[in-house]
KEKE-3310 file (N, C-alpha, C; in steps of 0.2 Angstrom, whole numbers, plus 5000, padded with zeros to 4 digits):
npx = (5045:5028:5022:5003:4996:4978:4973:4979:4978:4988:4991:4992:5004:5013:5015:5017:5029:5037:5040:5042:5057:5061:5053:5042:5034:5016:5006:4987:4979:4964:4963:4967:4976:4984:4990:5000:5006:5016:5021:5028:5035:5039:5038:5036:5045:5041:5050:5063:5073:5072:5066:5064:5056:5054:5042:5029:5013:4994:4979:4971:4965:4967:4981:4978:4978:4991:4998:5006:5003:4989:4988:4976:4971:4961:4947:4935:4921:4923:4926:4915:4917:4925:4923:4917:4928:4938:4931:4933:4946:4960:4957:4969:4977:4983:4976:4976:4969:4967:4960:4951:4942:4928:4917:4922:4923:4913:4912:4923:4923:4913:4922:4930:4945:4957:4967:4966:4970:4970:4975:4982:4988:5000:5010:5010:5004:5003:4996:5001:5003:4999:5010:5017:5022:5021:5029:5022:5025:5034:5029:5025:5015:5004:4999:4985:4978:4965:4958:4963:4985:4997:5008:5009:5011:5023:5034:5033:5033:5044:5053:5062:5063:5070:5063:5050:5041:5036:5021:5016:4999:4991:4975:4965:4950:4955:4962:4960:4951:4956:4965:4952:4943:4954:4954:4939:4940:4949:4945:4932:4931:4944:4940:4930:4931:4940:4953:4969:4978:4984:4978:4966:4971:4978:4968:4957:4943:4940:4946:4939:4927:4931:4933:4924:4917:4925:4918:4907:4910:4917:4907:4901:4913:4914:4924:4937:4952:4950:4959:4969:4968:4965:4977:4984:4979:4980:4992:4996:4988:4996:5012:5007:5002:5003:5000:4986:4971:4966:4952:4951:4956:4949:4937:4940:4945:4933:4930:4923:4921:4925:4916:4904:4910:4919:4910:4900:4899:4900:4891:4878:4883:4880:4869:4862:4868:4857:4862:4863:4868:4871:4878:4889:4880:4877:4888:4890:4880:4884:4898:4891:4882:4894:4900:4891:4885:4876:4866:4850)
npy = (5003:5013:5016:5018:5024:5024:5035:5042:5037:5029:5015:5021:5031:5025:5011:5021:5025:5014:5008:5019:5017:5009:5011:5021:5032:5036:5046:5048:5055:5061:5074:5091:5098:5090:5083:5092:5094:5082:5083:5092:5089:5075:5058:5054:5042:5035:5026:5017:5022:5039:5042:5048:5048:5053:5054:5057:5065:5070:5073:5072:5063:5058:5055:5041:5030:5030:5023:5009:4999:5000:5003:5001:5008:5013:5014:5001:5005:5016:5011:5013:5025:5029:5019:5021:5029:5019:5009:5016:5015:5007:4992:4983:4987:4982:4978:4981:4976:4982:4980:4977:4962:4956:4960:4968:4961:4959:4970:4972:4964:4967:4975:4980:4977:4966:4960:4957:4960:4955:4959:4955:4962:4963:4971:4985:5002:5018:5034:5051:5063:5073:5069:5061:5042:5031:5017:5002:4989:4980:4971:4956:4959:4950:4943:4937:4930:4936:4940:4935:4933:4930:4936:4953:4957:4953:4959:4967:4960:4953:4964:4966:4977:4981:4978:4976:4965:4954:4940:4930:4921:4906:4906:4918:4915:4910:4916:4929:4926:4921:4932:4940:4935:4937:4951:4953:4946:4952:4965:4973:4970:4977:4990:4993:4987:4996:4994:4987:4976:4964:4966:4956:4942:4942:4948:4942:4940:4947:4940:4928:4932:4934:4920:4915:4922:4917:4907:4908:4912:4902:4893:4895:4890:4876:4867:4870:4872:4872:4872:4875:4888:4898:4896:4902:4916:4919:4920:4929:4941:4941:4944:4957:4964:4978:4986:4995:4993:4995:4998:5001:5016:5022:5025:5029:5042:5046:5042:5034:5015:4998:4990:4984:4979:4969:4962:4963:4955:4942:4940:4941:4929:4920:4920:4916:4902:4900:4901:4906:4921:4930:4938:4942:4950:4960:4966:4973:4984:4989:4995:5002:5012:5019:5025:5033:5039:5037:5045:5044)
npz = (4903:4904:4917:4926:4939:4947:4960:4976:4988:5002:4996:4984:4984:4989:4980:4969:4974:4976:4964:4955:4957:4946:4937:4924:4930:4932:4942:4946:4954:4962:4965:4961:4966:4975:4963:4957:4969:4969:4958:4962:4974:4970:4981:4997:5006:5025:5033:5038:5034:5028:5010:4992:4978:4963:4955:4941:4938:4935:4930:4920:4911:4896:4897:4902:4889:4888:4895:4899:4909:4920:4937:4948:4961:4971:4983:4987:4985:4977:4963:4955:4951:4940:4931:4920:4912:4913:4907:4892:4889:4878:4875:4874:4883:4900:4916:4933:4948:4964:4973:4991:4997:4988:4979:4970:4959:4951:4944:4937:4928:4918:4910:4894:4893:4888:4897:4912:4929:4946:4965:4980:4996:5007:5012:5026:5028:5028:5024:5025:5022:5006:5001:5004:5015:5025:5027:5036:5038:5029:5017:5005:4988:4980:4964:4952:4937:4932:4918:4902:4901:4909:4902:4900:4912:4918:4916:4931:4938:4940:4944:4957:4967:4978:4996:4991:4983:4973:4970:4959:4959:4956:4957:4956:4965:4977:4979:4983:4991:5004:5007:5010:5021:5031:5032:5036:5049:5057:5052:5056:5070:5075:5071:5080:5095:5094:5096:5093:5082:5087:5101:5099:5100:5112:5121:5131:5131:5118:5111:5113:5106:5094:5088:5088:5080:5069:5067:5063:5050:5044:5041:5029:5020:5021:5015:5018:5025:5041:5053:5051:5043:5054:5063:5054:5054:5067:5069:5060:5066:5076:5071:5066:5078:5083:5075:5067:5060:5044:5044:5056:5057:5045:5053:5062:5057:5050:5039:5024:5028:5020:5025:5016:5006:5011:5024:5018:5004:5011:5017:5006:5000:5010:5011:4997:4999:5013:5023:5040:5050:5058:5067:5061:5053:5063:5065:5053:5054:5065:5060:5051:5057:5065:5056:5052:5060:5067:5061:5050)
capx = (5037:5027:5015:4999:4992:4972:4972:4983:4981:4992:4991:4995:5007:5016:5016:5021:5034:5044:5037:5046:5062:5060:5049:5041:5027:5012:4999:4983:4974:4957:4964:4972:4981:4988:4994:5004:5013:5015:5024:5034:5039:5038:5034:5045:5043:5046:5055:5067:5075:5068:5069:5061:5056:5050:5035:5023:5005:4992:4971:4970:4962:4969:4984:4979:4979:4998:4999:5007:4998:4986:4985:4968:4972:4954:4943:4928:4917:4927:4926:4910:4916:4930:4921:4917:4935:4942:4929:4935:4953:4962:4958:4977:4981:4982:4972:4980:4966:4969:4954:4949:4936:4928:4914:4923:4923:4908:4913:4927:4922:4910:4927:4934:4953:4960:4972:4961:4973:4969:4980:4980:4993:5001:5012:5006:5005:4996:4996:5007:5003:4997:5016:5024:5018:5024:5028:5025:5027:5037:5027:5023:5010:5000:4994:4984:4977:4957:4958:4969:4988:5001:5015:5009:5011:5030:5040:5034:5033:5051:5055:5067:5064:5070:5056:5045:5042:5027:5023:5009:4996:4987:4968:4964:4945:4958:4971:4956:4946:4961:4962:4945:4946:4960:4951:4933:4941:4951:4942:4927:4931:4949:4937:4922:4933:4946:4961:4975:4977:4985:4971:4964:4972:4979:4963:4952:4937:4940:4947:4931:4922:4936:4933:4916:4917:4927:4915:4903:4912:4919:4900:4903:4914:4913:4930:4942:4956:4950:4962:4977:4968:4965:4983:4988:4975:4985:5000:4994:4989:5005:5014:5004:5001:5004:4995:4979:4970:4963:4944:4950:4962:4945:4932:4943:4946:4927:4930:4919:4925:4926:4914:4902:4913:4919:4906:4894:4901:4899:4881:4875:4884:4878:4859:4862:4869:4853:4864:4861:4875:4871:4885:4893:4875:4876:4894:4890:4876:4887:4901:4890:4881:4899:4901:4885:4883:4867:4863:4847)
capy = (5003:5017:5014:5022:5022:5026:5033:5044:5036:5028:5010:5023:5033:5015:5010:5024:5026:5011:5007:5025:5016:5006:5010:5027:5031:5043:5046:5049:5057:5066:5082:5095:5100:5084:5082:5098:5094:5076:5084:5097:5086:5066:5054:5052:5035:5035:5017:5016:5030:5043:5043:5051:5045:5057:5053:5062:5067:5072:5074:5072:5057:5057:5051:5034:5028:5030:5017:5001:4994:5003:4997:5007:5007:5016:5009:4995:5009:5022:5010:5016:5035:5029:5013:5024:5032:5014:5006:5019:5011:5002:4985:4979:4991:4978:4982:4980:4980:4980:4981:4973:4962:4951:4962:4974:4955:4960:4975:4973:4958:4970:4980:4978:4974:4958:4958:4960:4956:4957:4957:4957:4969:4963:4976:4992:5008:5025:5041:5055:5066:5072:5068:5055:5039:5028:5011:5003:4983:4975:4959:4958:4958:4944:4943:4932:4932:4938:4938:4935:4928:4935:4941:4958:4960:4950:4966:4971:4952:4950:4970:4966:4978:4980:4976:4978:4958:4951:4934:4927:4915:4902:4905:4921:4917:4907:4923:4933:4923:4922:4941:4945:4932:4937:4957:4950:4942:4959:4974:4976:4969:4982:4996:4994:4988:5002:4991:4987:4970:4959:4966:4952:4940:4944:4949:4936:4945:4950:4931:4923:4937:4932:4912:4914:4926:4914:4899:4908:4915:4896:4891:4898:4887:4868:4863:4874:4866:4876:4873:4877:4894:4899:4896:4909:4920:4922:4923:4937:4945:4942:4947:4966:4966:4986:4989:4998:4992:4999:5001:5006:5022:5027:5029:5040:5047:5049:5041:5028:5011:4994:4984:4982:4975:4964:4958:4963:4949:4937:4940:4940:4922:4915:4920:4911:4896:4899:4903:4910:4924:4935:4941:4946:4958:4965:4970:4975:4987:4995:4997:5007:5014:5021:5030:5039:5044:5034:5048:5043)
capz = (4905:4908:4924:4929:4946:4948:4966:4980:4991:5004:4992:4979:4984:4991:4975:4965:4975:4975:4955:4951:4956:4939:4929:4921:4934:4933:4947:4943:4958:4960:4966:4955:4968:4973:4957:4959:4974:4966:4952:4962:4979:4973:4983:5003:5009:5028:5035:5041:5031:5024:5005:4989:4973:4959:4948:4936:4942:4932:4932:4913:4909:4892:4897:4904:4886:4886:4896:4897:4912:4926:4942:4950:4971:4975:4986:4981:4984:4974:4958:4950:4947:4938:4927:4912:4909:4911:4896:4886:4887:4874:4876:4876:4891:4904:4921:4940:4954:4973:4981:4998:4997:4981:4977:4962:4952:4945:4940:4933:4923:4913:4907:4887:4895:4887:4901:4920:4934:4955:4967:4987:4996:5013:5015:5030:5024:5031:5020:5030:5018:4999:4995:5009:5016:5029:5026:5040:5037:5022:5015:4996:4983:4977:4957:4950:4930:4932:4912:4898:4903:4914:4899:4900:4918:4919:4921:4936:4942:4938:4943:4961:4969:4987:5000:4988:4980:4971:4969:4954:4960:4951:4958:4958:4969:4982:4984:4987:4997:5009:5009:5011:5026:5034:5034:5039:5057:5060:5052:5060:5077:5079:5071:5086:5098:5095:5097:5087:5080:5093:5107:5095:5105:5118:5127:5133:5131:5112:5108:5114:5100:5088:5086:5087:5071:5065:5069:5061:5042:5042:5037:5023:5019:5026:5011:5019:5031:5047:5058:5045:5041:5061:5064:5050:5056:5074:5067:5055:5071:5080:5065:5064:5084:5084:5069:5067:5054:5037:5046:5061:5053:5044:5056:5067:5052:5048:5032:5024:5027:5016:5027:5011:5000:5015:5025:5013:5002:5014:5018:5002:4998:5014:5008:4993:5004:5016:5030:5045:5048:5066:5071:5053:5052:5067:5064:5048:5056:5071:5058:5048:5062:5067:5048:5049:5067:5071:5057:5046)
cpx = (5034:5019:5010:4997:4987:4974:4979:4983:4984:4994:4996:5003:5011:5019:5020:5029:5043:5044:5043:5052:5066:5060:5047:5033:5022:5006:4992:4975:4969:4958:4971:4977:4986:4992:5000:5009:5015:5023:5031:5039:5041:5035:5040:5039:5046:5045:5057:5071:5070:5071:5063:5062:5050:5045:5030:5016:5003:4982:4971:4969:4965:4973:4985:4980:4985:5001:5002:5004:4996:4983:4981:4970:4967:4951:4937:4925:4919:4927:4922:4912:4920:4927:4922:4924:4939:4938:4930:4942:4954:4961:4965:4981:4979:4981:4974:4975:4966:4965:4952:4942:4934:4920:4915:4925:4918:4907:4917:4926:4916:4918:4929:4940:4953:4963:4970:4967:4971:4974:4979:4988:4995:5007:5008:5008:5000:5000:4999:5002:5001:5004:5020:5017:5021:5022:5027:5028:5031:5031:5028:5016:5009:4997:4992:4980:4969:4954:4963:4977:4992:5006:5014:5010:5020:5034:5038:5035:5041:5057:5063:5068:5066:5065:5049:5042:5033:5030:5015:5006:4993:4979:4968:4959:4950:4963:4966:4952:4949:4960:4955:4943:4947:4955:4943:4934:4944:4949:4940:4927:4936:4944:4932:4924:4939:4950:4966:4976:4980:4979:4967:4963:4975:4972:4958:4947:4935:4941:4942:4927:4923:4935:4926:4912:4918:4922:4911:4903:4913:4913:4899:4907:4919:4922:4934:4945:4956:4953:4966:4974:4968:4971:4986:4985:4977:4989:5001:4993:4994:5008:5014:5001:5000:5003:4989:4974:4967:4955:4944:4952:4954:4941:4935:4943:4938:4927:4925:4921:4921:4919:4910:4903:4918:4916:4902:4893:4899:4893:4876:4876:4881:4868:4857:4862:4864:4856:4865:4869:4873:4876:4888:4887:4876:4881:4895:4884:4878:4894:4897:4887:4886:4902:4895:4884:4878:4863:4857:4849)
cpy = (5008:5014:5018:5020:5025:5029:5036:5044:5033:5020:5016:5025:5026:5013:5013:5027:5021:5009:5012:5023:5014:5007:5018:5029:5037:5041:5049:5051:5059:5070:5086:5097:5093:5082:5084:5097:5086:5079:5090:5093:5079:5064:5053:5047:5036:5026:5019:5022:5032:5044:5046:5048:5050:5055:5061:5062:5069:5072:5074:5065:5055:5053:5044:5029:5027:5028:5012:4997:5000:4999:5002:5004:5011:5010:5006:5002:5016:5019:5014:5023:5034:5024:5015:5026:5023:5008:5009:5017:5010:4996:4981:4984:4985:4982:4978:4982:4977:4981:4975:4968:4957:4955:4966:4967:4956:4966:4975:4966:4960:4976:4976:4975:4967:4955:4962:4957:4958:4956:4958:4959:4966:4966:4983:4996:5013:5032:5046:5062:5067:5069:5063:5049:5033:5018:5005:4994:4982:4968:4960:4959:4955:4946:4938:4935:4932:4937:4939:4931:4933:4939:4949:4962:4958:4955:4967:4964:4950:4958:4970:4971:4980:4981:4978:4971:4959:4945:4933:4920:4914:4903:4911:4923:4914:4914:4928:4932:4924:4930:4943:4940:4936:4947:4957:4949:4948:4966:4976:4975:4974:4990:4996:4994:4994:5001:4989:4979:4961:4959:4957:4942:4937:4945:4946:4937:4944:4943:4928:4925:4935:4925:4913:4916:4919:4907:4900:4910:4907:4891:4889:4893:4881:4866:4865:4870:4873:4878:4875:4886:4899:4899:4902:4914:4925:4923:4927:4942:4948:4946:4958:4967:4973:4988:4992:4996:4996:5004:5005:5012:5024:5029:5032:5044:5054:5046:5036:5021:5004:4988:4983:4976:4967:4961:4957:4956:4944:4935:4938:4932:4916:4916:4917:4903:4895:4896:4908:4915:4931:4937:4945:4954:4960:4970:4973:4984:4989:4997:5005:5014:5021:5026:5035:5043:5042:5040:5044:5044)
cpz = (4908:4913:4926:4935:4947:4954:4969:4984:4997:4999:4986:4978:4985:4984:4968:4969:4976:4968:4952:4951:4949:4933:4927:4926:4934:4935:4944:4951:4959:4959:4962:4961:4972:4968:4956:4963:4973:4963:4954:4969:4977:4977:4990:5004:5017:5030:5038:5043:5026:5016:4998:4982:4969:4953:4946:4937:4936:4934:4926:4912:4902:4890:4899:4899:4884:4892:4894:4900:4917:4931:4945:4958:4974:4979:4981:4979:4979:4963:4953:4948:4942:4932:4921:4909:4909:4905:4894:4886:4881:4877:4877:4881:4895:4912:4926:4945:4961:4977:4986:4995:4989:4977:4971:4957:4949:4943:4936:4926:4917:4909:4902:4887:4894:4893:4908:4924:4942:4959:4976:4990:5006:5015:5020:5026:5028:5028:5027:5029:5010:4997:5001:5013:5021:5030:5033:5042:5031:5021:5007:4993:4980:4970:4957:4944:4933:4923:4908:4899:4908:4910:4901:4908:4921:4920:4928:4940:4944:4941:4949:4962:4976:4991:4996:4981:4977:4968:4965:4956:4957:4951:4960:4966:4975:4984:4985:4993:5004:5012:5014:5018:5030:5037:5039:5046:5059:5058:5057:5067:5079:5080:5079:5092:5099:5097:5090:5087:5084:5101:5106:5099:5110:5124:5127:5130:5123:5110:5108:5107:5094:5086:5087:5080:5067:5064:5064:5054:5039:5040:5030:5018:5022:5021:5013:5025:5037:5051:5057:5045:5048:5062:5058:5050:5061:5072:5065:5061:5075:5078:5066:5072:5085:5077:5070:5061:5050:5040:5050:5060:5051:5047:5062:5063:5050:5042:5031:5023:5020:5017:5020:5006:5006:5018:5022:5010:5005:5017:5014:5000:5003:5012:5004:4994:5009:5024:5033:5048:5054:5068:5065:5053:5057:5068:5060:5051:5061:5066:5055:5052:5064:5063:5048:5056:5071:5067:5052:5036)
residu = (MET:LYS:ILE:GLY:ILE:ILE:GLY:ALA:GLY:SER:ILE:GLY:LEU:LEU:PHE:GLY:ALA:TYR:LEU:GLY:LYS:ASN:PHE:ASP:VAL:THR:ILE:PHE:PRO:ARG:ARG:LYS:GLU:GLN:ALA:TYR:GLN:LEU:ASN:ASN:LYS:GLY:ILE:THR:ILE:GLN:ASN:LYS:LEU:GLU:TYR:HIS:THR:TYR:VAL:HIS:ALA:SER:ILE:ASP:LYS:ASN:GLU:LEU:ASN:ARG:GLN:ASP:LEU:LEU:ILE:ILE:THR:VAL:LYS:GLN:TYR:GLN:LEU:GLU:SER:ILE:LEU:LYS:GLU:LEU:LYS:ASN:LEU:HIS:ASN:GLN:ILE:PRO:LEU:LEU:PHE:LEU:GLN:ASN:GLY:MET:LEU:HIS:LEU:ALA:GLN:ILE:ASN:GLU:LEU:ASN:SER:ASP:TYR:ILE:TYR:VAL:GLY:THR:ILE:GLU:HIS:GLY:ALA:LEU:LYS:VAL:SER:ASP:THR:SER:VAL:GLN:HIS:ASN:GLY:VAL:GLY:LYS:THR:ASN:ILE:ALA:VAL:PHE:ARG:GLY:LYS:ALA:LYS:LYS:ILE:GLU:GLN:VAL:LEU:THR:SER:ASN:ILE:LYS:ASP:PHE:ASP:PHE:GLU:LEU:PHE:PRO:ASP:TYR:GLU:LYS:MET:LEU:LEU:LYS:LYS:LEU:LEU:ILE:ASN:MET:MET:ILE:ASN:PRO:LEU:THR:ALA:ILE:LEU:LYS:VAL:ARG:ASN:GLY:GLN:LEU:ILE:GLU:ASN:ILE:CYS:TYR:ASN:ARG:ILE:PHE:LEU:GLN:LEU:PHE:ASP:GLU:VAL:MET:LEU:LEU:PHE:PRO:LYS:GLU:HIS:LYS:GLU:LYS:LEU:LEU:LYS:ASP:LEU:LEU:ILE:ILE:CYS:ASN:ASN:THR:LYS:ASN:ASN:GLU:SER:SER:MET:LEU:ARG:ASP:ILE:GLN:LEU:GLY:ARG:ARG:THR:GLU:ILE:ASP:ALA:ILE:ALA:GLY:TYR:LEU:VAL:ASN:LEU:ALA:ASN:GLU:LYS:GLY:VAL:ASN:MET:PRO:LEU:THR:LYS:MET:LEU:ILE:GLY:MET:ILE:LYS:GLY:MET:GLU:ARG:GLY:GLY:VAL:LYS)
# end
């Protein structure tokens, strides 16, 4: 099976390294220099032990149509730049999207592919260089069908790669919503407060803000089991207490964040439902201000 991975950030490199053990993987980075490095060095995974996976890398978009599966790992706000190429693909090529939030659903719904999947990632990954990624936490990848049937991705679901499990979910909306709520509760607060995940439950003052935000967000989802969801969130914060969130790393590195894909989606939903979300809107403004350094 030929698998193409669009994007060579932390998630693209992580998937390339692990899937490259069982499949013929081609990475499609944005830069020619990174493609050259990947073709020469392969991908190095830094975990308990370091090991290498050799993959093919290309910036030739014509090679996209030669894949049996394409995994799109770019951030949500980067999707617009590749939608044209995705719309020109053969409609039988399955697509797996691994973006945070839920804003991208409207974009991928415009594509011609007969088989579209969405996923959420529980792994921790940090890009070290153009050819190296640190695997901070082993989890699994959750996948659900957005369009079509699961048959086109069965080889990946049953690949049995050590430390890289996959699970099929029956409902893509519930799967994405759970991950969105996790990201909403952890990412903006850790980025603004400049703390690791565990501080949201260990610091009394930070935890008070965390709980206030949770109560506000839950106004949008009155049918959800609030107590169980809060318990799950606290477990995640504790299990990842030494991790830095992806949004905190984006702020530290001067990169654009995914605040619109995460909190922006919730504000749009709140506007539709007539729910006021002042704390969420304030967090969006603070993150955007940090992104731009206060410059218009």
